[in-house]
C-alpha positions as CSV (number, residue, x, y, z in Angstrom):
1,X,-56.6,-38.5,20.0
2,X,-57.7,-41.5,22.0
3,X,-58.9,-39.2,24.8
4,X,-61.1,-37.4,22.2
5,X,-62.7,-40.7,21.1
6,X,-63.3,-41.7,24.7
7,X,-65.0,-38.4,25.4
8,X,-67.1,-38.6,22.3
9,X,-68.3,-42.2,22.9
10,X,-69.0,-41.4,26.6
11,X,-71.1,-38.3,25.6
12,X,-73.0,-40.3,22.9
13,X,-73.7,-43.2,25.2
14,X,-75.0,-40.9,27.9
15,X,-77.2,-39.2,25.4
16,X,-78.7,-42.5,24.4
17,X,-79.9,-43.0,28.0
18,X,-81.6,-39.5,28.0
19,X,-83.7,-40.3,24.9
20,X,-87.1,-41.7,25.5
21,X,-87.5,-43.1,21.9
22,X,-84.5,-45.5,22.3
23,X,-85.3,-49.1,23.2
24,X,-84.1,-50.4,26.5
25,X,-82.0,-53.1,24.8
26,X,-80.1,-50.5,22.8
27,X,-79.5,-48.4,25.9
28,X,-77.9,-51.5,27.5
29,X,-75.8,-52.0,24.4
30,X,-74.6,-48.4,24.4
31,X,-73.4,-48.9,28.0
32,X,-71.5,-52.0,26.9
33,X,-69.7,-50.1,24.1
34,X,-68.8,-47.4,26.6
35,X,-67.3,-50.0,29.0
36,X,-65.4,-51.8,26.3
37,X,-63.9,-48.5,25.0
38,X,-62.9,-47.3,28.4
39,X,-61.4,-50.7,29.2
40,X,-59.2,-50.4,26.1
41,X,-58.2,-46.8,27.2
42,X,-57.3,-47.9,30.7
43,X,-55.3,-50.8,29.5
44,X,-53.5,-48.5,27.0
45,X,-52.7,-46.1,29.8
46,X,-51.1,-48.9,31.9
47,X,-49.0,-49.9,28.8
48,X,-47.9,-46.4,28.1
49,X,-46.8,-46.0,31.7
50,X,-44.7,-49.1,31.3
51,X,-43.1,-47.5,28.3
52,X,-43.5,-50.5,26.1
53,X,-42.6,-49.6,22.5
54,X,-44.8,-50.1,19.4
55,X,-48.1,-50.4,21.4
56,X,-49.7,-47.0,21.2
57,X,-50.6,-47.5,17.5
58,X,-52.3,-50.9,18.3
59,X,-54.3,-49.3,21.1
60,X,-55.4,-46.5,18.9
61,X,-56.4,-48.9,16.1
62,X,-58.4,-51.0,18.5
63,X,-60.2,-47.9,19.8
64,X,-60.9,-46.6,16.3
65,X,-62.4,-50.0,15.2
66,X,-64.5,-50.1,18.4
67,X,-65.7,-46.5,17.9
68,X,-66.5,-47.1,14.2
69,X,-68.4,-50.3,15.0
70,X,-70.4,-48.4,17.7
71,X,-71.4,-45.6,15.3
72,X,-72.5,-48.2,12.7
73,X,-74.6,-50.1,15.2
74,X,-76.1,-46.9,16.7
75,X,-77.1,-45.6,13.3
76,X,-79.2,-48.8,12.8
77,X,-80.4,-49.0,16.4
78,X,-80.2,-52.8,16.2
79,X,-78.1,-55.4,17.9
80,X,-76.2,-58.2,16.2
81,X,-75.9,-61.2,18.6
82,X,-72.5,-62.1,17.2
83,X,-71.2,-58.5,17.6
84,X,-72.7,-58.4,21.2
85,X,-70.9,-61.7,22.0
86,X,-67.5,-60.5,20.8
87,X,-68.0,-57.1,22.5
88,X,-68.7,-59.0,25.8
89,X,-65.5,-61.0,25.3
90,X,-63.5,-57.8,24.7
91,X,-65.0,-56.1,27.8
92,X,-64.3,-59.2,30.0
93,X,-60.6,-59.4,28.8
94,X,-60.0,-55.7,29.3
95,X,-61.6,-55.7,32.8
96,X,-59.2,-58.4,33.8
97,X,-56.1,-56.7,32.3
98,X,-56.7,-53.2,33.9
99,X,-56.5,-54.7,37.4
100,X,-52.7,-55.1,37.2
101,X,-50.0,-52.6,37.9
102,X,-47.8,-50.9,35.3
103,X,-44.7,-52.5,36.8
104,X,-46.2,-55.9,36.4
105,X,-47.1,-55.0,32.7
106,X,-43.4,-54.2,32.1
107,X,-42.4,-57.7,33.3
108,X,-44.8,-59.3,30.8
109,X,-43.8,-57.4,27.7
110,X,-44.0,-60.3,25.3
111,X,-47.4,-61.3,26.7
112,X,-48.7,-57.7,26.4
113,X,-47.7,-57.4,22.8
114,X,-49.5,-60.7,21.9
115,X,-52.6,-59.5,23.8
116,X,-52.5,-56.3,21.8
117,X,-52.4,-58.3,18.6
118,X,-55.4,-60.3,19.6
119,X,-57.1,-57.2,20.8
120,X,-57.0,-55.2,17.7
121,X,-57.8,-58.3,15.6
122,X,-60.9,-58.7,17.7
123,X,-61.8,-55.0,17.4
124,X,-61.4,-55.3,13.6
125,X,-63.6,-58.4,13.4
126,X,-66.3,-56.5,15.4
127,X,-66.0,-53.5,13.1
128,X,-66.3,-55.6,10.0
129,X,-69.3,-57.6,11.3
130,X,-71.0,-54.4,12.3
131,X,-70.7,-53.2,8.7
132,X,-71.9,-56.6,7.4
133,X,-68.5,-57.2,5.8
134,X,-66.4,-60.3,5.8
135,X,-63.9,-59.9,8.7
136,X,-60.3,-59.6,7.4
137,X,-58.7,-61.0,10.6
138,X,-61.3,-63.7,11.4
139,X,-58.6,-66.4,11.0
140,X,-56.0,-64.5,13.1
141,X,-58.2,-63.8,16.1
142,X,-58.5,-66.7,18.6
143,X,-60.8,-66.3,21.7
144,X,-59.1,-69.1,23.6
145,X,-55.6,-67.7,22.9
146,X,-56.7,-64.3,24.2
147,X,-58.0,-66.0,27.4
148,X,-54.7,-67.8,27.8
149,X,-52.7,-64.7,27.4
150,X,-54.9,-62.7,29.9
151,X,-54.4,-65.4,32.5
152,X,-50.6,-65.3,32.1
153,X,-50.7,-61.5,32.4
154,X,-52.7,-61.3,35.6
155,X,-51.0,-64.3,37.3
156,X,-48.4,-63.0,39.7
157,X,-44.9,-64.1,39.1
158,X,-45.4,-67.2,36.9
159,X,-42.3,-69.5,36.8
160,X,-42.5,-70.0,33.1
161,X,-43.0,-67.9,29.9
162,X,-45.8,-67.1,27.6
163,X,-45.7,-70.4,25.7
164,X,-45.9,-72.6,28.8
165,X,-48.7,-75.0,29.4
166,X,-48.5,-74.6,33.2
167,X,-51.3,-72.1,33.2
168,X,-53.7,-74.4,31.4
169,X,-56.1,-74.8,34.4
170,X,-56.3,-71.0,34.9
171,X,-56.7,-70.5,31.2
172,X,-59.6,-72.9,31.2
173,X,-61.3,-71.0,34.0
174,X,-61.0,-67.7,32.3
175,X,-62.1,-69.1,28.9
176,X,-65.1,-70.7,30.6
177,X,-66.0,-67.3,32.1
178,X,-65.8,-65.7,28.7
179,X,-67.8,-68.5,27.1
180,X,-70.4,-68.2,29.8
181,X,-70.7,-64.4,29.3
182,X,-71.1,-65.0,25.5
183,X,-73.8,-67.6,26.2
184,X,-75.7,-65.1,28.5
185,X,-75.4,-62.5,25.7
186,X,-76.8,-64.9,23.2
187,X,-79.8,-65.9,25.4
188,X,-80.5,-62.3,26.4
189,X,-80.6,-61.4,22.7
190,X,-83.1,-64.2,21.9
191,X,-85.3,-63.1,24.9
192,X,-85.3,-59.5,23.8
193,X,-86.0,-60.3,20.1
194,X,-88.7,-62.9,20.6
195,X,-91.6,-60.9,22.0
196,X,-93.8,-61.8,19.0
197,X,-93.5,-65.5,19.8
198,X,-93.9,-66.2,23.5
199,X,-92.8,-69.9,23.4
200,X,-89.4,-69.0,22.0
201,X,-89.1,-66.2,24.6
202,X,-90.1,-68.7,27.4
203,X,-87.6,-71.3,26.2
204,X,-84.7,-68.7,26.1
205,X,-85.7,-67.3,29.5
206,X,-85.7,-70.8,31.0
207,X,-82.2,-71.5,29.6
208,X,-81.0,-68.1,30.9
209,X,-82.2,-69.1,34.3
210,X,-80.2,-72.4,34.0
211,X,-77.0,-70.5,32.9
212,X,-77.2,-68.0,35.8
213,X,-78.3,-70.4,38.5
214,X,-76.2,-73.5,37.9
215,X,-73.5,-72.5,40.3
216,X,-76.1,-71.9,43.0
217,X,-77.6,-75.4,42.6
218,X,-74.3,-77.3,43.0
219,X,-70.7,-76.8,44.2
220,X,-69.6,-79.6,41.9
221,X,-67.7,-78.0,39.0
222,X,-68.4,-80.9,36.7
223,X,-72.2,-80.6,37.3
224,X,-72.0,-76.9,36.6
225,X,-70.0,-77.5,33.4
226,X,-72.5,-80.2,32.3
227,X,-75.4,-77.9,32.7
228,X,-73.7,-75.0,30.9
229,X,-72.7,-77.4,28.1
230,X,-76.3,-78.5,27.6
231,X,-77.7,-75.0,27.8
232,X,-75.1,-73.9,25.2
233,X,-76.2,-76.7,22.9
234,X,-79.9,-75.9,23.3
235,X,-79.2,-72.2,22.7
236,X,-77.3,-73.0,19.5
237,X,-80.2,-75.2,18.4
238,X,-82.7,-72.5,19.0
239,X,-80.7,-69.9,17.1
240,X,-80.1,-72.2,14.1
241,X,-83.8,-73.1,14.0
242,X,-85.1,-69.6,14.4
243,X,-82.7,-67.3,12.5
244,X,-83.8,-63.6,12.1
245,X,-86.1,-63.2,9.2
246,X,-86.9,-66.9,8.8
247,X,-90.4,-68.2,8.7
248,X,-91.6,-70.5,11.4
249,X,-94.1,-73.1,10.2
250,X,-96.9,-74.4,12.4
251,X,-95.0,-77.6,13.0
252,X,-91.8,-75.7,13.9
253,X,-93.8,-73.6,16.4
254,X,-95.2,-76.7,18.0
255,X,-91.7,-78.1,18.4
256,X,-90.5,-74.9,20.1
257,X,-93.6,-74.9,22.3
258,X,-92.9,-78.5,23.4
259,X,-89.3,-77.5,24.1
260,X,-90.4,-74.5,26.1
261,X,-92.7,-76.7,28.2
262,X,-89.9,-79.2,28.9
263,X,-87.5,-76.4,29.9
264,X,-90.2,-74.8,32.1
265,X,-90.7,-78.1,34.0
266,X,-86.9,-78.6,34.5
267,X,-86.6,-74.9,35.6
268,X,-89.1,-75.6,38.4
269,X,-87.0,-78.6,39.5
270,X,-83.8,-76.5,39.5
271,X,-85.5,-73.7,41.4
272,X,-86.5,-76.2,44.1
273,X,-82.9,-77.3,44.5
274,X,-81.6,-73.7,44.6
275,X,-84.2,-72.8,47.3
276,X,-83.4,-75.8,49.5
277,X,-79.6,-75.0,49.2
278,X,-80.2,-71.6,50.7
279,X,-80.8,-73.4,54.1
280,X,-77.5,-74.7,55.4
281,X,-79.0,-77.8,57.1
282,X,-81.1,-78.7,54.2
283,X,-78.1,-78.3,51.9
284,X,-76.1,-80.7,54.0
285,X,-78.7,-83.4,54.5
286,X,-80.1,-83.2,51.0
287,X,-76.7,-83.2,49.2
288,X,-77.0,-86.8,47.8
289,X,-80.5,-86.3,46.7
290,X,-79.6,-82.9,45.0
291,X,-76.7,-84.6,43.2
292,X,-79.0,-87.3,41.8
293,X,-81.7,-84.7,40.8
294,X,-79.1,-82.6,39.0
295,X,-77.9,-85.7,37.1
296,X,-81.5,-86.4,36.1
297,X,-81.9,-82.7,35.0
298,X,-78.8,-83.0,32.8
299,X,-80.2,-86.1,31.2
300,X,-83.6,-84.5,30.6
301,X,-81.9,-81.5,29.0
302,X,-80.1,-83.8,26.6
303,X,-83.4,-85.6,26.0
304,X,-85.2,-82.2,25.4
305,X,-82.6,-81.1,22.9
306,X,-82.7,-84.5,21.1
307,X,-86.5,-84.3,20.8
308,X,-86.3,-80.8,19.4
309,X,-83.6,-81.4,16.9
310,X,-85.2,-84.6,15.7
311,X,-88.5,-82.7,15.3
312,X,-86.8,-79.9,13.3
313,X,-84.8,-82.4,11.2
314,X,-88.0,-84.4,10.4
315,X,-89.8,-81.2,9.4
316,X,-86.9,-80.2,7.1
317,X,-86.8,-83.6,5.5
318,X,-90.6,-83.5,4.9
319,X,-90.4,-80.0,3.4
320,X,-87.5,-81.1,1.1
321,X,-89.5,-84.2,0.0
322,X,-92.5,-82.0,-0.8
323,X,-90.4,-79.5,-2.8
324,X,-88.7,-82.4,-4.7
325,X,-92.1,-83.9,-5.5
326,X,-93.1,-80.6,-7.2
327,X,-89.8,-79.8,-8.8
328,X,-88.8,-83.2,-10.3
329,X,-91.8,-83.5,-12.7
330,X,-91.4,-79.9,-13.8
331,X,-87.7,-80.5,-14.5
332,X,-88.5,-83.7,-16.4
333,X,-91.1,-82.1,-18.6
334,X,-88.9,-79.0,-19.3
335,X,-85.8,-81.2,-19.9
336,X,-83.7,-79.5,-17.2
337,X,-80.7,-81.4,-15.9
338,X,-80.0,-81.3,-12.2
339,X,-77.3,-78.9,-11.0
340,X,-75.1,-80.4,-8.3
341,X,-73.6,-78.4,-5.4
342,X,-69.9,-77.4,-5.7
343,X,-67.7,-80.3,-4.7
344,X,-70.3,-83.0,-5.2
345,X,-70.9,-85.4,-8.1
346,X,-73.5,-88.0,-9.0
347,X,-73.0,-91.4,-7.7
348,X,-71.6,-93.9,-10.1
349,X,-73.7,-97.1,-9.9
350,X,-70.8,-99.2,-11.1
351,X,-68.7,-98.2,-8.1
352,X,-71.2,-100.2,-5.9
353,X,-71.0,-103.9,-6.8
354,X,-74.3,-105.5,-6.0
355,X,-74.9,-109.1,-4.9
356,X,-73.4,-111.0,-2.0
357,X,-69.7,-111.1,-1.5
358,X,-68.1,-114.5,-1.5
359,X,-65.0,-115.5,0.5
360,X,-63.2,-118.6,-0.6
361,X,-62.0,-120.9,2.1
362,X,-58.3,-121.6,2.2
């Protein structure tokens, strides 16, 4: 049954590439679904060879959820950034798992079973999100736990079991890789969907360059992590400030344009460092200057994000004040009492004693 699903998904994804009316972005997405599905199938084959009981059903369930999600997304011919990010996580995890031998899988039986739990929970979440439903297993699936288990599975002959913390460093590395892949998917999604607003596309493209070139600008892992952290924060700010279907006011567009200009300037500085580091002698003699310049770039990324979020927050506060200025007189005239949000209550003035506090000397 799983072989049939694999064949059907492969045929459908190849058919997408042959059609001229399908956008390029969706063709790339179809290839990603195919890779994810084949990764699950290959991992399932290694598990079956190891003759681990009670795993075939989990593999089939994960395949079925993945295939159903693919059919749902293909019928809409639109990509959900959250689904794309989770799909990339699934593909990355499966690509790591299929590299090991069946005999090694047998020695990690407990670990494999826990990976399968995370796998089909992840596939179920992807399926539910694709159908615009609330994911049933959203609380059970843990991305960091999946990364930790994958590290344990692929590490040769660990001296401790699944619950050991000895693999923390390796787990952090794999988790960082998965997080970086998810960040790249997010930025690529913004770039592909922002053709109508060039400043947003420019900002996302600049951040994409930072995410892909940080490791070429420095050998210092801390510098690379710092850059990725800032890029991730800026990407999150862009997404929250420009959700799909939301209206961008003139002031908001100016804020994004300013951010795009700042990122473009910093991109040129990073490009200069990357180009200099291609020459071994320049890389050696300019190491100290490059380190200082990277620290300055990190600071300027923080400053750019702060300026953008402050501008958006000020814009939101101004908009709310304008709305209240119109609504309050109407509510007063019509005798409408305010409705408070769930979990909130009006402030009791008596609970705040006014006047200076006095402390008697002892």
